[in-house]
Backbone as CSV, one residue per row, in Angstrom:
resi,resn,N_x,N_y,N_z,CA_x,CA_y,CA_z,C_x,C_y,C_z
1,UNK,0.536,-1.242,-0.197,0.171,0.024,-0.215,0.830,1.234,0.056
2,UNK,1.901,1.343,-0.001,3.265,2.434,0.297,2.795,2.928,-1.425
3,UNK,2.071,2.133,-2.074,2.367,3.047,-3.517,1.572,3.526,-3.441
4,UNK,0.715,4.112,-3.064,-0.749,4.938,-3.599,-0.025,6.648,-3.348
5,UNK,0.976,6.275,-2.107,1.308,8.160,-2.224,1.786,8.951,-3.296
6,UNK,2.594,7.950,-3.968,3.673,7.583,-5.285,2.613,8.361,-6.636
7,UNK,1.476,6.813,-6.077,0.273,7.430,-7.634,-0.166,8.214,-7.606
8,UNK,0.035,8.892,-6.809,-1.224,10.394,-6.173,-0.743,11.232,-6.803
9,UNK,0.839,11.388,-5.795,1.728,12.575,-6.510,1.839,11.825,-8.701
10,UNK,1.858,11.455,-8.200,1.903,11.226,-10.878,0.414,11.501,-11.149
11,UNK,-0.444,11.101,-10.382,-1.711,11.973,-10.467,-1.800,12.812,-10.944
12,UNK,-1.263,14.294,-9.852,-0.874,15.544,-9.782,0.028,16.152,-10.354
13,UNK,0.403,15.692,-10.446,1.866,15.845,-11.693,1.246,15.767,-13.348
14,UNK,0.841,15.136,-14.255,0.479,14.380,-14.728,-0.894,15.688,-15.218
15,UNK,-1.786,15.564,-14.165,-2.891,16.781,-14.192,-1.990,18.265,-14.342
16,UNK,-1.393,18.701,-13.668,0.220,19.843,-14.147,0.015,19.836,-16.048
17,UNK,0.296,19.297,-15.881,1.092,18.823,-17.237,0.288,19.515,-18.108
18,UNK,-1.441,19.023,-18.065,-1.917,18.314,-18.817,-2.712,19.903,-18.829
19,UNK,-2.619,20.905,-17.691,-3.447,21.989,-18.259,-2.076,23.178,-17.519
20,UNK,-1.233,22.936,-17.885,-0.663,24.174,-18.961,-0.990,25.134,-19.453
21,UNK,-0.772,27.237,-18.585,-1.931,27.500,-20.177,-0.724,27.581,-21.196
22,UNK,-1.594,27.599,-22.546,-1.868,27.568,-23.428,-1.865,28.871,-24.411
23,UNK,-0.807,29.776,-24.390,-0.428,30.787,-25.176,-0.535,30.674,-26.693
24,UNK,-1.351,31.907,-27.052,-2.241,32.096,-28.517,-1.917,33.389,-28.909
25,UNK,-0.888,33.471,-29.684,-0.990,35.119,-30.094,-2.425,35.484,-31.394
26,UNK,-2.436,36.866,-31.542,-3.631,37.069,-32.393,-2.937,36.725,-33.997
27,UNK,-3.712,36.600,-34.775,-3.248,35.894,-36.093,-3.820,36.153,-37.703
28,UNK,-4.698,37.679,-36.963,-4.523,38.453,-38.206,-4.220,39.542,-38.540
29,UNK,-4.597,40.052,-39.632,-3.320,40.955,-40.146,-3.879,42.188,-40.357
30,UNK,-4.414,42.389,-39.071,-5.230,44.190,-38.353,-4.102,43.405,-37.124
31,UNK,-2.916,42.819,-36.469,-3.552,42.027,-35.596,-1.285,42.343,-35.644
32,UNK,-1.621,41.953,-36.534,-0.199,42.090,-37.055,0.813,43.417,-37.819
33,UNK,-0.297,43.357,-38.013,0.114,45.608,-38.864,0.335,46.064,-37.357
34,UNK,-0.313,45.577,-36.213,-0.473,46.816,-35.025,0.662,46.504,-34.574
35,UNK,0.722,44.789,-34.201,2.411,44.213,-33.727,4.109,45.001,-35.100
36,UNK,4.276,45.325,-35.378,5.034,45.952,-36.616,5.321,47.351,-36.173
37,UNK,3.604,48.113,-36.377,3.955,49.152,-35.609,4.359,49.653,-34.278
38,UNK,4.107,48.462,-33.126,4.777,48.393,-32.057,6.574,48.241,-32.137
39,UNK,7.275,47.507,-32.724,8.200,46.787,-32.886,9.093,47.927,-33.299
40,UNK,8.449,48.800,-33.642,9.190,49.705,-34.008,9.005,50.979,-33.505
41,UNK,8.218,51.015,-32.952,8.485,51.971,-31.643,9.337,51.334,-30.969
42,UNK,9.311,49.853,-29.762,10.142,50.164,-29.039,10.799,49.105,-28.691
43,UNK,10.867,48.799,-30.267,11.721,47.105,-30.799,13.678,47.531,-32.006
44,UNK,12.620,48.233,-32.390,13.655,48.314,-34.405,14.895,49.222,-32.975
45,UNK,14.782,50.065,-32.605,16.612,50.952,-32.135,18.011,49.993,-31.996
46,UNK,16.870,48.472,-31.197,18.073,47.432,-31.337,18.327,46.424,-31.656
47,UNK,16.596,45.814,-32.056,16.977,44.913,-32.695,17.134,45.232,-34.494
48,UNK,17.183,46.401,-34.551,16.655,46.628,-36.369,15.793,46.798,-37.242
49,UNK,15.278,47.241,-38.059,14.517,48.032,-38.315,13.255,46.386,-38.441
50,UNK,14.318,45.655,-39.143,13.352,44.505,-39.234,14.092,42.834,-38.219
51,UNK,13.444,43.505,-37.525,14.222,42.469,-36.716,15.877,41.616,-37.645
52,UNK,17.183,42.138,-37.770,18.088,41.833,-38.513,19.164,42.786,-38.000
53,UNK,18.477,42.484,-36.604,19.529,42.598,-35.411,20.795,44.223,-35.675
54,UNK,21.061,44.881,-33.802,21.790,45.656,-34.512,22.696,45.716,-32.959
55,UNK,22.259,46.723,-32.160,22.613,46.700,-30.000,22.424,44.751,-30.014
56,UNK,20.650,45.051,-30.316,20.488,43.454,-29.731,20.376,42.482,-31.141
57,UNK,20.495,41.167,-30.593,20.641,40.040,-31.548,19.552,40.078,-32.612
58,UNK,19.833,39.744,-33.525,18.292,39.235,-35.184,17.188,38.107,-35.008
59,UNK,16.105,39.058,-34.733,14.374,37.836,-34.488,14.009,37.338,-35.924
60,UNK,15.319,36.743,-36.932,14.482,36.392,-38.150,15.376,35.340,-38.507
61,UNK,14.722,34.833,-37.194,14.481,33.211,-37.408,13.980,32.156,-36.202
62,UNK,13.603,31.079,-36.837,12.336,30.009,-36.120,12.727,30.056,-34.545
63,UNK,14.513,30.088,-33.623,13.809,29.316,-33.216,15.125,30.754,-32.398
64,UNK,14.554,31.630,-31.068,15.177,32.111,-30.444,15.694,31.958,-28.613
65,UNK,16.836,32.339,-29.007,17.971,32.049,-26.958,16.681,31.675,-25.764
66,UNK,16.472,33.349,-25.725,15.983,33.705,-24.925,13.882,33.137,-24.934
67,UNK,13.344,32.563,-26.241,12.427,32.767,-26.602,11.630,31.121,-26.999
68,UNK,11.714,29.776,-26.400,11.964,29.345,-27.424,10.715,28.582,-27.571
69,UNK,9.513,29.082,-26.863,7.986,29.415,-27.572,7.678,30.184,-27.029
70,UNK,6.122,30.519,-27.643,5.563,32.109,-27.174,4.819,32.895,-25.792
71,UNK,5.096,31.282,-24.754,4.751,32.165,-22.822,6.314,32.450,-22.670
72,UNK,7.084,32.008,-23.247,8.565,32.585,-23.207,8.856,33.963,-23.642
73,UNK,8.430,34.098,-25.140,8.836,35.304,-25.790,7.681,36.227,-24.992
74,UNK,6.747,36.237,-24.717,5.654,37.000,-23.654,6.760,37.985,-22.451
75,UNK,6.580,36.298,-21.809,7.575,37.177,-20.731,9.012,38.252,-20.187
76,UNK,9.988,37.499,-21.325,10.519,38.244,-22.504,10.182,39.615,-22.511
77,UNK,9.344,40.281,-23.482,9.007,40.684,-23.978,8.182,42.191,-22.386
78,UNK,7.502,41.020,-22.163,6.742,41.759,-20.935,7.907,42.267,-19.451
79,UNK,8.748,40.973,-19.270,9.616,41.552,-17.988,11.015,42.324,-18.723
80,UNK,11.429,41.876,-19.407,12.894,42.156,-19.849,13.654,41.114,-19.621
81,UNK,15.381,41.062,-20.039,16.198,39.671,-19.397,17.132,40.008,-18.481
82,UNK,17.082,40.149,-17.566,17.480,40.948,-15.915,19.653,40.498,-16.749
83,UNK,20.148,41.808,-16.885,22.222,41.663,-16.859,22.336,41.279,-18.305
84,UNK,20.824,42.060,-18.496,20.883,42.931,-20.333,20.552,44.081,-20.500
85,UNK,21.199,44.872,-21.711,20.062,45.439,-22.244,18.791,45.321,-23.111
86,UNK,18.117,44.433,-23.160,16.270,44.016,-23.010,15.682,44.277,-21.784
87,UNK,14.334,45.002,-21.779,14.184,45.958,-21.134,12.376,45.267,-20.977
88,UNK,11.652,45.212,-20.069,10.015,45.150,-20.188,10.092,46.087,-21.033
89,UNK,8.856,45.714,-21.235,8.014,46.925,-21.933,6.684,47.142,-21.330
90,UNK,6.746,47.862,-20.671,5.920,48.199,-19.547,4.392,49.505,-19.952
91,UNK,4.949,50.030,-21.318,4.162,50.549,-21.376,3.239,50.318,-22.214
92,UNK,3.493,48.845,-23.030,2.471,48.595,-23.626,0.938,48.020,-22.810
93,UNK,0.535,47.437,-23.446,-0.792,46.236,-22.634,-0.207,45.458,-23.121
94,UNK,-1.365,44.019,-22.541,-1.390,42.530,-22.473,-1.104,42.158,-24.047
95,UNK,-2.843,42.658,-24.750,-3.232,42.724,-26.149,-1.766,42.896,-27.033
96,UNK,-1.563,44.759,-26.303,-0.338,45.102,-27.369,1.447,43.838,-27.602
97,UNK,1.292,43.492,-25.752,2.677,42.873,-26.404,2.360,41.520,-27.261
98,UNK,1.353,40.530,-26.910,0.116,39.942,-27.465,0.453,40.181,-29.467
99,UNK,0.429,41.333,-29.372,0.458,41.700,-31.060,2.606,42.094,-31.702
100,UNK,2.998,42.282,-30.205,4.102,42.489,-30.400,4.511,40.631,-31.114
101,UNK,4.341,39.938,-30.373,5.134,39.108,-30.125,4.238,38.095,-31.756
102,UNK,3.292,38.852,-31.353,2.971,37.792,-33.115,3.997,38.204,-34.480
103,UNK,3.699,39.208,-33.885,4.938,40.488,-35.510,6.093,39.680,-35.285
104,UNK,7.209,39.631,-33.764,8.121,38.810,-33.682,8.393,37.370,-34.536
105,UNK,7.259,36.470,-34.360,6.969,35.029,-34.390,7.155,34.920,-36.029
106,UNK,6.661,36.462,-36.666,6.366,36.422,-38.217,7.543,36.229,-38.496
107,UNK,8.479,37.185,-37.761,9.806,37.907,-38.831,10.288,36.487,-38.955
108,UNK,10.208,35.423,-38.034,11.014,33.707,-38.033,10.890,32.742,-38.411
109,UNK,9.180,33.859,-39.184,8.318,32.384,-40.206,9.192,32.861,-41.692
110,UNK,9.793,33.874,-42.279,10.095,34.195,-43.399,11.171,33.303,-43.883
111,UNK,11.558,33.217,-44.551,12.460,32.718,-45.375,14.416,33.355,-45.350
112,UNK,15.186,33.163,-45.028,16.645,33.369,-44.089,17.491,33.653,-45.857
113,UNK,17.960,34.765,-45.663,18.516,35.014,-47.144,19.856,34.645,-47.113
114,UNK,20.516,33.949,-47.778,21.838,33.514,-48.250,22.783,34.539,-47.896
115,UNK,23.955,34.200,-46.535,24.848,35.528,-46.638,26.066,35.028,-47.871
116,UNK,26.433,36.291,-48.476,27.154,35.668,-49.321,28.858,35.353,-48.909
117,UNK,29.394,35.405,-50.224,30.802,34.869,-49.536,31.328,33.440,-49.372
118,UNK,32.691,33.479,-49.506,33.235,31.893,-48.780,32.977,31.234,-47.588
119,UNK,32.761,30.919,-45.987,32.736,30.717,-45.304,35.005,29.757,-44.586
120,UNK,34.889,29.416,-45.784,36.311,28.865,-45.733,37.397,29.595,-45.893
121,UNK,37.317,30.767,-46.624,38.559,31.630,-47.124,38.248,32.469,-45.771
122,UNK,37.092,32.752,-45.043,36.871,33.522,-44.855,37.785,33.323,-42.743
123,UNK,37.420,32.225,-42.760,37.754,31.160,-41.776,39.880,31.850,-42.243
124,UNK,40.482,31.689,-42.512,41.629,31.991,-42.969,42.091,33.362,-42.984
125,UNK,40.821,33.673,-43.467,41.674,35.897,-43.370,41.014,35.784,-41.428
126,UNK,40.178,34.906,-40.157,40.002,35.430,-39.637,40.797,35.161,-38.717
127,UNK,41.625,34.023,-39.166,43.003,34.020,-38.492,44.316,34.115,-39.079
128,UNK,44.018,34.256,-40.040,45.768,35.159,-40.189,45.953,36.410,-40.520
129,UNK,45.611,36.856,-41.630,45.968,38.526,-42.373,44.189,39.003,-40.674
130,UNK,43.470,38.815,-40.843,42.389,39.962,-39.434,43.547,39.375,-38.118
131,UNK,43.778,38.352,-37.500,44.377,38.454,-35.778,42.706,38.354,-35.698
132,UNK,42.342,38.161,-36.412,40.828,37.754,-35.040,40.764,37.326,-34.076
133,UNK,41.488,35.594,-34.063,41.910,35.235,-32.317,43.051,36.368,-31.472
134,UNK,43.083,37.539,-31.424,44.346,37.222,-31.028,43.177,38.433,-30.149
135,UNK,41.752,38.628,-30.288,41.028,38.952,-29.407,40.100,38.327,-28.806
136,UNK,39.619,37.011,-30.441,37.931,36.920,-29.607,38.102,35.347,-29.534
137,UNK,37.812,34.318,-29.148,37.157,33.378,-28.918,36.241,32.394,-29.426
138,UNK,36.612,31.016,-30.135,35.739,30.915,-30.763,35.920,29.206,-30.800
139,UNK,34.645,28.591,-29.424,34.282,27.368,-28.921,35.586,27.011,-28.133
140,UNK,36.209,28.286,-27.587,36.695,27.635,-26.256,39.024,28.421,-26.720
141,UNK,39.055,28.907,-28.352,40.161,29.082,-29.080,40.276,30.022,-28.969
142,UNK,41.059,30.684,-28.765,41.245,32.590,-29.027,41.459,33.293,-27.337
143,UNK,41.301,34.952,-27.585,41.605,35.107,-27.415,40.649,35.924,-26.803
144,UNK,40.399,36.673,-25.072,39.774,37.259,-24.005,39.569,38.332,-24.665
145,UNK,39.665,39.846,-24.715,39.628,40.946,-25.240,38.950,41.283,-25.921
146,UNK,37.802,40.392,-27.299,37.140,41.040,-27.476,35.210,39.162,-26.817
147,UNK,34.233,39.774,-27.531,33.412,39.092,-27.053,34.139,37.589,-27.720
148,UNK,33.383,36.766,-26.913,33.240,35.582,-27.947,32.355,35.413,-29.129
149,UNK,32.580,34.676,-29.579,32.515,34.551,-31.334,31.300,33.127,-32.525
150,UNK,32.060,32.285,-30.420,31.245,30.637,-30.852,29.786,30.411,-31.358
151,UNK,28.795,31.427,-31.731,27.312,31.124,-31.657,26.880,32.452,-32.689
152,UNK,27.780,33.495,-33.475,27.947,35.064,-33.424,26.625,34.913,-34.834
153,UNK,26.806,33.383,-34.895,25.065,33.373,-36.919,24.431,33.213,-36.330
154,UNK,24.045,32.901,-35.409,22.960,32.495,-34.555,21.736,34.438,-34.227
155,UNK,22.736,34.994,-33.562,21.972,36.280,-33.215,22.758,37.167,-33.567
156,UNK,23.013,37.172,-35.236,23.623,39.181,-35.447,23.866,38.620,-37.107
157,UNK,23.316,39.471,-38.004,22.797,39.881,-39.415,24.433,39.754,-40.155
158,UNK,24.015,38.840,-41.104,25.278,39.491,-41.390,25.592,41.014,-42.256
159,UNK,25.090,42.314,-42.033,24.977,43.444,-42.360,25.598,43.778,-41.109
160,UNK,25.090,43.281,-39.806,25.636,43.861,-38.612,26.806,43.691,-38.217
161,UNK,27.879,42.116,-38.737,28.731,41.882,-38.366,29.738,42.899,-39.389
162,UNK,29.367,42.678,-41.495,29.983,43.467,-41.190,30.445,44.943,-41.182
163,UNK,28.744,45.890,-40.601,29.238,47.014,-39.564,30.586,47.222,-38.865
164,UNK,30.229,46.303,-38.026,30.973,46.079,-36.671,32.535,46.071,-37.037
165,UNK,32.584,45.399,-38.175,34.632,44.740,-39.049,35.611,46.030,-39.082
166,UNK,34.652,46.716,-40.276,34.375,48.143,-41.044,34.553,49.795,-39.890
167,UNK,33.252,49.364,-38.901,32.987,50.775,-38.292,32.683,50.295,-36.406
168,UNK,34.247,49.217,-35.685,33.564,48.845,-34.124,32.728,49.846,-34.038
169,UNK,33.214,51.186,-33.953,32.375,52.453,-33.143,30.879,52.079,-32.938
170,UNK,30.084,51.818,-34.332,28.951,51.588,-34.882,27.850,51.015,-34.066
171,UNK,28.776,49.974,-33.578,28.509,48.384,-33.186,28.996,47.781,-31.938
172,UNK,29.048,48.636,-31.430,30.463,48.010,-29.848,28.843,47.303,-28.776
173,UNK,29.558,46.158,-28.660,28.990,45.158,-28.248,28.605,45.527,-27.083
174,UNK,27.051,44.646,-26.151,26.065,45.757,-25.398,27.254,44.451,-23.938
175,UNK,27.771,45.352,-22.815,28.326,45.188,-22.008,29.573,45.033,-21.950
176,UNK,30.050,45.831,-23.438,32.269,45.860,-23.352,31.814,47.698,-23.755
177,UNK,32.733,47.854,-22.315,32.337,49.401,-21.816,33.907,49.631,-21.736
178,UNK,34.661,50.639,-22.665,35.820,50.561,-22.323,36.076,52.007,-21.441
179,UNK,37.289,51.793,-20.476,37.629,52.586,-19.765,39.128,52.743,-19.749
180,UNK,39.466,53.911,-18.910,40.745,53.951,-18.661,40.970,54.012,-17.525
181,UNK,41.550,53.302,-15.863,41.394,53.732,-14.832,42.738,54.092,-14.817
182,UNK,43.067,56.020,-14.139,43.910,56.852,-13.496,44.080,56.392,-11.846
183,UNK,45.245,54.658,-11.596,45.724,54.961,-9.869,46.018,55.935,-9.046
184,UNK,46.133,56.479,-8.364,46.756,57.343,-7.384,47.987,57.169,-7.482
185,UNK,49.215,56.096,-7.271,49.964,56.045,-8.169,50.383,54.827,-8.850
186,UNK,50.470,54.318,-9.437,51.049,53.072,-10.575,50.725,53.325,-12.316
187,UNK,50.860,52.919,-12.419,50.489,52.994,-14.628,48.572,52.727,-14.621
188,UNK,48.509,54.145,-15.659,47.213,53.896,-16.227,46.432,52.242,-16.699
189,UNK,45.889,52.349,-16.794,44.983,50.944,-17.102,43.972,51.265,-18.106
190,UNK,43.940,51.049,-19.522,43.051,50.395,-20.556,42.356,49.552,-20.600
191,UNK,41.288,49.059,-20.432,40.442,48.177,-21.015,39.023,48.108,-21.032
192,UNK,38.569,47.031,-20.488,37.182,46.397,-20.882,37.186,46.582,-19.409
193,UNK,35.944,46.975,-19.113,35.519,46.778,-17.218,34.297,45.094,-17.691
194,UNK,34.945,44.892,-16.399,34.567,43.226,-16.218,33.762,43.362,-15.250
195,UNK,33.450,44.406,-14.295,33.085,43.775,-12.770,33.037,45.647,-12.316
196,UNK,32.206,46.469,-11.943,31.714,47.281,-11.372,31.020,47.288,-9.595
197,UNK,31.354,48.196,-8.686,30.608,48.820,-7.646,30.141,49.516,-7.433
198,UNK,29.723,49.566,-5.827,30.160,51.050,-5.800,31.991,51.161,-4.413
199,UNK,32.191,50.298,-4.509,34.043,50.263,-3.885,34.683,50.305,-4.832
200,UNK,35.073,49.754,-6.298,35.413,48.633,-6.404,35.554,48.645,-8.018
201,UNK,36.516,48.518,-9.148,36.491,47.996,-10.361,37.434,47.390,-10.641
202,UNK,36.487,45.883,-11.782,37.720,45.084,-12.884,37.349,45.401,-13.749
203,UNK,38.912,45.262,-14.359,39.602,46.015,-16.029,39.598,44.966,-16.382
204,UNK,39.763,45.005,-18.042,40.595,43.891,-18.279,40.719,43.891,-19.884
205,UNK,42.403,44.441,-19.165,42.785,45.066,-20.886,43.270,43.987,-22.222
206,UNK,43.948,44.669,-23.514,43.529,44.180,-24.534,44.710,42.669,-24.708
207,UNK,45.171,42.864,-23.456,46.621,40.756,-23.725,45.799,40.361,-22.695
208,UNK,44.394,40.579,-22.677,43.802,39.792,-21.630,44.116,39.697,-20.041
209,UNK,45.259,40.276,-19.411,45.530,40.908,-18.271,44.112,41.373,-17.298
210,UNK,43.592,41.243,-16.318,42.466,41.232,-15.562,43.164,42.974,-14.343
211,UNK,42.745,43.737,-13.413,43.093,44.967,-12.377,41.873,44.430,-11.721
212,UNK,42.121,45.090,-11.136,41.630,45.273,-10.234,41.500,46.421,-9.179
213,UNK,40.853,47.520,-9.001,41.268,48.980,-8.520,39.746,49.165,-6.883
214,UNK,40.533,49.858,-6.115,39.961,49.861,-5.233,39.456,51.213,-5.594
215,UNK,37.973,52.389,-5.559,37.697,53.146,-6.105,38.372,54.620,-5.610
216,UNK,38.624,54.493,-3.897,39.097,54.855,-3.557,40.754,55.267,-3.430
217,UNK,41.054,54.553,-4.110,42.566,54.925,-4.411,42.667,54.962,-6.365
218,UNK,41.588,55.612,-7.199,41.623,56.125,-7.847,41.965,56.841,-8.248
219,UNK,42.275,57.624,-8.578,42.514,59.860,-9.606,42.013,60.214,-10.336
220,UNK,41.424,58.936,-11.757,40.344,59.585,-12.442,40.176,58.176,-13.233
221,UNK,38.708,58.627,-13.119,38.422,57.401,-14.047,37.205,57.563,-15.606
222,UNK,37.797,57.243,-16.754,37.229,57.955,-17.609,36.042,56.482,-18.139
223,UNK,34.444,56.045,-18.646,33.972,55.756,-19.245,34.000,55.885,-20.287
224,UNK,34.291,55.839,-21.392,34.734,55.720,-22.992,32.964,55.214,-23.611
225,UNK,31.803,55.854,-23.515,30.172,55.144,-23.673,30.961,55.262,-25.333
226,UNK,30.182,54.073,-26.136,30.490,54.489,-27.425,32.200,53.841,-28.497
227,UNK,33.353,54.050,-27.790,34.058,53.814,-27.717,34.755,51.893,-28.128
228,UNK,35.344,51.918,-28.776,35.207,50.311,-29.081,37.130,50.316,-29.452
229,UNK,38.040,49.252,-28.646,38.729,48.993,-28.737,39.904,48.448,-30.152
230,UNK,38.530,47.662,-30.292,39.072,47.114,-31.398,38.589,48.474,-32.568
231,UNK,40.077,47.811,-33.966,39.876,48.840,-34.720,39.915,48.564,-35.995
232,UNK,38.806,49.590,-36.585,38.618,49.484,-38.155,39.689,48.546,-38.646
233,UNK,39.044,47.637,-40.401,39.146,47.178,-41.051,39.351,47.567,-42.427
234,UNK,38.187,49.194,-42.265,38.251,49.360,-43.815,39.383,49.816,-43.816
235,UNK,39.714,49.245,-45.314,41.161,49.735,-46.028,42.104,48.559,-45.654
236,UNK,41.838,48.172,-44.268,43.212,46.390,-44.197,42.559,45.910,-44.836
237,UNK,41.155,45.362,-44.782,40.940,43.998,-46.182,40.350,44.088,-46.643
238,UNK,40.095,43.555,-48.447,39.301,44.021,-49.591,37.970,43.550,-48.994
239,UNK,37.240,44.223,-50.291,35.805,44.541,-50.312,35.503,42.474,-50.367
240,UNK,36.665,42.168,-51.316,35.929,40.915,-51.194,36.401,39.474,-49.859
241,UNK,36.959,40.363,-49.479,37.475,39.491,-48.496,36.618,40.076,-46.752
242,UNK,36.394,41.182,-46.612,35.060,41.317,-45.994,34.172,40.755,-46.489
243,UNK,33.543,40.380,-47.498,32.108,39.411,-48.263,32.237,38.173,-47.378
244,UNK,33.561,37.766,-47.295,34.203,35.601,-46.723,34.226,35.852,-45.240
245,UNK,34.672,37.215,-44.483,34.945,36.871,-43.359,33.763,37.449,-42.258
246,UNK,32.341,37.691,-43.324,31.563,38.017,-42.379,30.629,36.467,-43.073
247,UNK,30.203,35.340,-44.124,30.568,34.728,-44.642,31.163,34.099,-43.610
248,UNK,32.253,33.985,-42.955,32.681,32.508,-41.911,31.720,32.982,-40.447
249,UNK,32.022,34.430,-40.019,31.333,34.348,-38.887,29.573,34.171,-38.609
250,UNK,28.964,33.775,-40.399,27.766,34.521,-40.454,27.428,32.655,-39.553
251,UNK,28.525,31.783,-40.247,28.244,30.692,-40.397,28.855,29.771,-38.879
252,UNK,28.670,30.824,-38.069,29.060,29.697,-36.218,27.762,30.037,-35.794
253,UNK,27.277,28.457,-35.373,26.474,28.120,-34.793,26.587,27.730,-33.405
254,UNK,25.770,26.936,-32.948,25.784,26.300,-32.077,26.153,24.697,-32.145
255,UNK,27.309,24.126,-31.501,27.485,23.128,-31.715,26.378,21.695,-31.209
256,UNK,26.110,20.700,-32.400,24.972,19.617,-32.234,25.641,18.330,-31.335
């Protein structure tokens, strides 16, 4: 008879699983048009006018990292994503959030345009002439000064990738704030802010070396918003080489 409690628990679990709230997004043309307008007002600044990606990830794909289903997508729109620049949509009504979510889902249904270029040649340029691996890591190989690019092809469009190579100042990644710390004694340090609180700041320079400073020991702290330590490759790589590097980066996806 000891099995009875287990059977009761199993029945409750099955009942709970069967009564999970199913999210149904509006699908009329009017709702999608309204969702598009809401997207342009609230989302396009970071995700691009057509969801192609900019400061925020591209949304023109059926699988979204933080929103595998419609319920998760609505939660992201309503609450944002903690620890990122993605805010919650406090100004939208519940129905408007559903309209915006429906429009975002429609972006992932459109066929993705192939990125031109030769990924194999792009990989050679990335590791050789471009020396990109000196700062960027791919699946654990490379430097740590710049963002990890292991799955960059899943979150950024070809246009964004190209812009970030030729004009890094226009596409500074989220969380990469360039700072210069001038201590009261010792040499100044320029690098990416890794962490900061009311009492201290941690910085990593271009060589990957980390530093930690007590704010009471700092004479000057210069936060260079919108600046990037990455050099522009405009004029350093030919148009064809840039196209191949972008094709390589666009091919980088999560390993299965």
